[in-house]
C-alpha positions as CSV (number, residue, x, y, z in Angstrom):
1,M,-56.7,3.2,-25.0
2,K,-56.5,5.3,-21.9
3,P,-57.8,8.8,-22.1
4,V,-55.1,11.7,-22.2
5,Q,-55.2,13.5,-18.9
6,P,-54.7,17.2,-19.0
7,P,-51.6,18.7,-17.3
8,A,-52.0,19.7,-13.8
9,I,-52.3,23.4,-13.1
10,R,-49.6,24.6,-10.9
11,D,-49.7,27.3,-8.4
12,P,-48.1,30.2,-9.5
13,V,-46.2,30.6,-6.3
14,D,-44.6,27.3,-7.0
15,L,-43.6,28.7,-10.5
16,V,-42.0,31.8,-9.2
17,T,-40.2,29.7,-6.4
18,A,-39.0,27.4,-9.1
19,K,-37.6,30.2,-11.1
20,L,-35.8,31.6,-8.2
21,H,-34.3,28.4,-7.4
22,A,-33.1,28.1,-10.7
23,W,-31.6,31.5,-10.8
24,V,-29.8,30.9,-7.4
25,N,-28.5,27.6,-8.6
26,G,-27.1,29.3,-11.7
27,F,-25.6,32.1,-9.8
28,F,-23.7,29.6,-7.5
29,L,-22.7,27.6,-10.6
30,Q,-21.2,30.6,-12.2
31,L,-19.3,31.9,-9.1
32,P,-16.1,30.4,-10.3
33,N,-16.5,32.1,-13.6
34,I,-17.5,35.5,-11.9
35,A,-14.6,35.3,-9.7
36,A,-12.3,34.6,-12.7
37,A,-13.8,37.8,-14.6
38,I,-13.3,40.0,-11.5
39,V,-9.7,38.8,-11.1
40,L,-9.1,39.2,-14.8
41,L,-10.5,42.9,-14.5
42,L,-8.2,43.7,-11.4
43,V,-5.2,42.3,-13.3
44,A,-6.0,44.2,-16.3
45,W,-6.7,47.3,-14.3
46,G,-3.1,47.1,-12.9
47,V,-1.7,46.4,-16.2
48,G,-3.5,49.6,-17.8
49,K,-2.3,51.6,-14.9
50,A,1.5,50.3,-15.4
51,V,1.3,50.8,-19.2
52,A,0.0,54.3,-18.7
53,W,2.5,55.3,-16.1
54,S,5.3,53.8,-18.5
55,I,4.2,56.0,-21.2
56,R,4.1,59.2,-19.1
57,R,7.7,58.4,-17.7
58,V,8.8,58.2,-21.3
59,G,7.1,61.5,-22.1
60,R,8.6,63.3,-19.2
61,R,12.1,62.3,-20.2
62,R,11.6,63.5,-23.9
63,H,9.5,66.5,-22.7
64,R,6.2,65.7,-24.2
65,L,4.3,65.6,-21.0
66,D,0.9,66.4,-22.7
67,L,1.1,63.9,-25.4
68,S,2.3,61.2,-23.1
69,A,-0.8,61.8,-20.7
70,L,-3.0,61.6,-23.8
71,L,-1.5,58.5,-24.9
72,G,-1.5,56.9,-21.6
73,S,-5.2,57.7,-21.1
74,L,-6.1,55.8,-24.6
75,A,-3.8,52.8,-23.7
76,F,-5.5,52.4,-20.5
77,G,-8.7,52.6,-22.0
78,A,-7.8,49.9,-24.5
79,V,-6.6,47.6,-22.1
80,M,-9.8,47.9,-20.1
81,V,-12.1,47.5,-22.9
82,A,-10.1,44.3,-24.0
83,A,-10.3,42.9,-20.4
84,L,-14.1,43.6,-20.5
85,L,-14.8,41.6,-23.7
86,L,-12.8,38.8,-22.3
87,A,-14.8,38.9,-18.8
88,A,-17.9,38.8,-20.7
89,T,-16.8,35.5,-22.5
90,I,-15.9,33.9,-19.2
91,V,-18.9,34.9,-17.2
92,F,-21.4,34.2,-20.3
93,P,-19.8,31.1,-22.3
94,S,-22.3,31.5,-25.0
95,V,-21.2,35.1,-25.9
96,K,-18.3,35.0,-28.5
97,P,-15.7,37.8,-28.8
98,A,-16.4,37.9,-32.6
99,D,-20.2,38.6,-31.9
100,V,-19.3,41.5,-29.5
101,L,-16.9,43.0,-31.8
102,A,-19.5,42.8,-34.8
103,T,-21.8,44.6,-32.6
104,L,-19.5,47.2,-31.5
105,G,-18.6,47.8,-35.1
106,I,-22.2,48.4,-36.0
107,G,-22.6,50.4,-33.0
108,S,-19.6,52.4,-33.6
109,V,-21.3,54.2,-36.6
110,A,-24.0,55.5,-34.5
111,I,-21.5,56.6,-31.8
112,G,-19.4,58.2,-34.5
113,F,-22.3,60.4,-35.6
114,A,-23.4,61.1,-31.9
115,F,-20.0,62.0,-30.8
116,K,-18.7,63.7,-34.0
117,E,-17.4,66.9,-32.3
118,I,-15.9,65.2,-29.4
119,L,-13.9,62.6,-31.6
120,Q,-13.0,65.5,-34.0
121,N,-11.4,67.5,-31.2
122,L,-9.7,64.3,-29.7
123,F,-7.9,63.6,-33.2
124,A,-7.2,67.1,-33.6
125,G,-5.7,67.4,-30.2
126,L,-3.4,63.9,-31.0
127,L,-2.3,65.6,-34.1
128,L,-1.4,68.8,-32.3
129,L,0.6,66.9,-29.7
130,M,2.4,64.9,-32.2
131,R,3.5,67.8,-34.6
132,R,3.9,70.2,-31.7
133,P,3.2,73.7,-33.7
134,F,3.2,75.1,-30.1
135,R,3.7,73.5,-26.7
136,R,3.0,74.2,-22.9
137,G,4.2,77.6,-21.9
138,D,4.1,79.3,-25.5
139,Q,2.2,82.6,-26.1
140,I,-0.2,82.5,-28.8
141,V,-2.7,84.3,-30.6
142,I,-5.9,82.5,-31.8
143,K,-8.8,84.7,-33.2
144,D,-9.6,87.2,-30.7
145,Y,-7.8,85.6,-27.9
146,E,-4.2,85.8,-26.7
147,G,-2.4,84.3,-23.8
148,T,0.0,81.6,-22.4
149,V,-0.9,78.0,-23.4
150,E,-1.3,76.2,-20.0
151,H,-2.5,72.7,-21.0
152,I,-3.4,70.7,-24.2
153,Q,-6.0,68.2,-23.4
154,S,-7.7,65.5,-25.4
155,R,-10.8,67.7,-26.2
156,A,-9.3,71.4,-25.7
157,T,-6.4,73.6,-25.0
158,L,-6.3,75.8,-22.1
159,I,-5.0,79.5,-22.5
160,K,-4.4,81.7,-19.6
161,T,-4.8,85.4,-20.9
162,Y,-2.5,88.3,-19.7
163,D,-5.0,89.7,-17.6
164,G,-5.4,86.6,-15.7
165,R,-8.3,84.7,-17.2
166,R,-8.5,81.2,-18.9
167,V,-9.9,80.5,-22.2
168,I,-10.8,77.0,-23.3
169,I,-10.6,76.5,-27.0
170,P,-11.6,73.4,-28.8
171,N,-8.5,71.6,-30.4
172,A,-10.3,71.6,-33.9
173,D,-10.4,75.2,-33.9
174,L,-6.8,75.3,-33.2
175,Y,-5.9,72.8,-36.0
176,I,-7.9,74.5,-38.7
177,S,-7.6,78.2,-37.8
178,P,-4.4,80.5,-38.2
179,V,-2.5,80.7,-34.9
180,M,0.3,83.3,-34.2
181,V,2.8,82.0,-31.9
182,N,4.7,84.8,-30.4
183,T,7.3,82.8,-28.6
184,A,8.3,80.5,-31.5
185,F,11.6,82.2,-31.5
186,P,13.8,83.5,-28.9
187,V,13.5,87.3,-30.2
188,R,10.8,89.3,-32.1
189,R,11.0,92.7,-33.5
190,E,9.1,95.8,-32.3
191,Q,8.5,99.3,-33.7
192,F,7.2,102.8,-32.8
193,D,6.6,105.8,-35.1
194,V,7.7,109.3,-33.8
195,G,6.9,112.5,-35.7
196,I,9.3,115.4,-35.8
197,G,9.0,119.0,-37.0
198,Y,9.7,119.9,-40.7
199,G,12.3,122.3,-39.2
200,D,14.4,119.6,-38.0
201,K,17.0,117.3,-40.1
202,P,15.7,113.8,-40.1
203,A,19.1,112.4,-40.5
204,H,20.5,113.9,-37.5
205,A,17.3,113.1,-35.5
206,A,17.4,109.5,-36.6
207,E,21.1,109.3,-35.4
208,L,20.3,110.6,-32.0
209,F,17.3,108.5,-31.6
210,L,19.1,105.4,-32.7
211,E,21.9,106.1,-30.0
212,A,19.3,106.4,-27.4
213,I,17.7,103.1,-28.4
214,R,21.0,101.1,-28.2
215,K,21.3,102.0,-24.7
216,V,17.8,100.9,-23.5
217,E,17.7,97.9,-21.2
218,G,15.9,95.1,-23.0
219,V,16.9,95.9,-26.6
220,V,19.2,93.2,-28.0
221,A,22.5,94.2,-29.9
222,D,21.9,91.4,-32.8
223,P,19.9,92.1,-34.7
224,A,20.8,95.6,-34.3
225,P,18.0,98.4,-33.9
226,E,17.5,101.0,-36.4
227,V,15.5,104.4,-37.1
228,L,14.5,105.2,-40.5
229,P,12.9,108.1,-42.0
230,W,9.3,106.7,-43.1
231,G,6.9,109.3,-44.2
232,L,6.2,112.9,-44.9
233,D,2.9,113.6,-43.2
234,D,0.7,116.6,-42.8
235,N,2.1,118.0,-39.7
236,Y,5.5,116.1,-39.1
237,I,8.1,113.8,-40.6
238,T,7.8,110.5,-39.4
239,L,10.6,108.3,-38.2
240,R,10.2,104.7,-37.6
241,A,12.2,103.1,-34.8
242,R,12.5,99.3,-34.9
243,W,14.3,97.1,-32.3
244,W,14.6,93.5,-31.3
245,T,13.8,92.1,-27.9
246,E,13.0,88.7,-26.1
247,S,9.9,87.5,-27.2
248,K,8.0,87.1,-24.0
249,R,5.1,89.6,-23.4
250,T,6.6,91.0,-20.3
251,S,9.9,91.8,-21.9
252,V,8.2,93.2,-25.1
253,V,5.8,95.6,-22.9
254,H,8.6,96.8,-20.7
255,T,11.1,97.4,-23.3
256,R,8.8,99.4,-25.4
257,S,7.9,101.5,-22.8
258,R,11.4,102.1,-22.0
259,V,12.1,102.9,-25.7
260,V,9.2,105.6,-25.9
261,L,10.5,107.3,-22.7
262,A,14.2,107.4,-24.2
263,L,12.9,108.7,-27.5
264,Y,10.9,111.5,-25.6
265,E,13.8,112.5,-23.2
266,T,16.1,112.6,-26.4
267,A,13.9,114.9,-28.2
268,I,13.7,117.3,-25.2
269,A,17.4,117.2,-24.6
270,H,18.4,118.3,-28.3
271,G,15.4,120.5,-29.1
272,I,13.8,118.2,-31.5
273,D,10.4,119.3,-32.2
274,L,7.4,116.8,-31.5
275,P,4.7,118.7,-33.1
276,F,1.0,117.7,-32.7
277,P,-1.8,117.6,-35.4
278,T,-3.2,121.2,-36.1
279,Q,-6.6,122.0,-37.9
280,M,-8.2,125.2,-39.3
281,V,-12.1,125.2,-39.2
282,L,-14.0,127.3,-41.7
283,F,-17.6,127.7,-41.3
284,H,-19.6,127.2,-44.3
285,D,-22.0,130.0,-45.8
286,Q,-25.0,130.6,-43.7
287,T,-27.2,132.1,-46.3
288,E,-28.0,128.9,-47.7
289,E,-27.5,130.5,-51.2
290,P,-25.0,128.6,-53.2
291,D,-24.4,131.2,-56.0
292,G,-25.9,134.2,-54.2
293,D,-24.3,137.6,-53.5
294,R,-21.0,137.3,-51.8
295,A,-21.6,140.4,-50.0
296,R,-24.1,139.0,-47.8
297,Q,-22.4,135.6,-47.3
298,R,-21.3,135.6,-43.8
299,E,-18.9,132.7,-43.4
300,G,-19.8,132.0,-40.1
301,W,-19.7,135.6,-38.8
302,P,-22.5,137.2,-36.8
303,A,-25.6,138.6,-38.8
304,G,-24.9,142.0,-39.7
305,A,-21.2,141.9,-39.1
306,R,-18.2,141.5,-41.6
307,P,-14.8,139.8,-41.2
308,P,-12.1,142.2,-39.6
309,R,-9.9,143.9,-42.3
310,P,-6.1,143.1,-42.0
311,R,-4.2,145.8,-40.3
312,R,-2.2,148.2,-42.7
313,P,1.3,148.9,-42.0
314,G,1.8,152.3,-40.1
315,R,-1.2,152.1,-37.9
316,R,-0.8,152.8,-34.1
317,E,-0.3,150.2,-31.6
318,G,-3.6,149.7,-29.8
319,A,-5.8,151.0,-32.4
320,V,-9.2,149.6,-32.6
321,D,-9.9,147.7,-35.9
322,E,-13.1,148.8,-37.3
323,G,-14.0,145.1,-38.2
324,A,-13.6,144.0,-34.8
325,R,-15.6,146.7,-33.3
326,V,-18.5,145.8,-35.8
327,V,-18.2,142.1,-34.8
328,A,-18.6,143.0,-31.3
329,E,-21.5,145.3,-32.0
330,G,-23.4,142.5,-33.8
331,A,-22.4,139.9,-31.0
332,R,-24.3,142.3,-28.6
333,E,-27.2,142.6,-30.6
334,R,-27.6,139.1,-31.1
């Protein structure tokens, strides 16, 4: 029986060289598969672009620009993902599409948790674009922001405020929060309260104001404007003027300005009183005695002085009131 010879120890350089030769040979053997995968990706890229372009074209015809842009991007991404899976199976024949899909299914759970906010905004944006509670160009109010909708993207909605600034609001907030759409209808109602004196007749003043509002540029005839007696306040009678105008912010602001000016000019021209609030100030007792001697309670007058007595009928014009003289002397002593 011949003795077993131990395997010869090969040079490490020879091992590395052999491994490199195997890799190079394998690469050249896979060149046809790699070329086929590249061609497949190029074809898929073209098909994806064509599908996205077709979706956007249909969206433009139906005036759904934002929705078509989002659906086109999703369709392009879906085509490219499918092409990558097929290319992987071509280059690596041992890789099966079922295994790749199973791996993606397991990984999608982790991806869902990691990108929860992004996916939530994506689905909210898709629902907003499909249900269309508002559209591009509408003027909306969301929380503390008001402006014109510029663009509805997959993650957020862009709003341009009236003072020329841009606000980026996540779609999830728009979907779950109350939103006021000011331009949902062609016209909207505005109102303004004006106070007249108690010496004026409210019905007559309301007729004059109503006639003035009807002539204002920007006030629509149907629905018709109206002026209603609205309250009996401390210093004036409140009349509430209500009118309808175009719902755009520019029309609302300028029409309101013209209505206020017309009300003022009408009141001046017809002698209607426009009173302003008046107040009477009474100083508290300065003796700091809640139930003390009323003769010593000054009620805000200088120390040592008493309030002036009312003038009695029949006194000479120009007579100096004794109380006023005492007040003046008290003030000089201080």
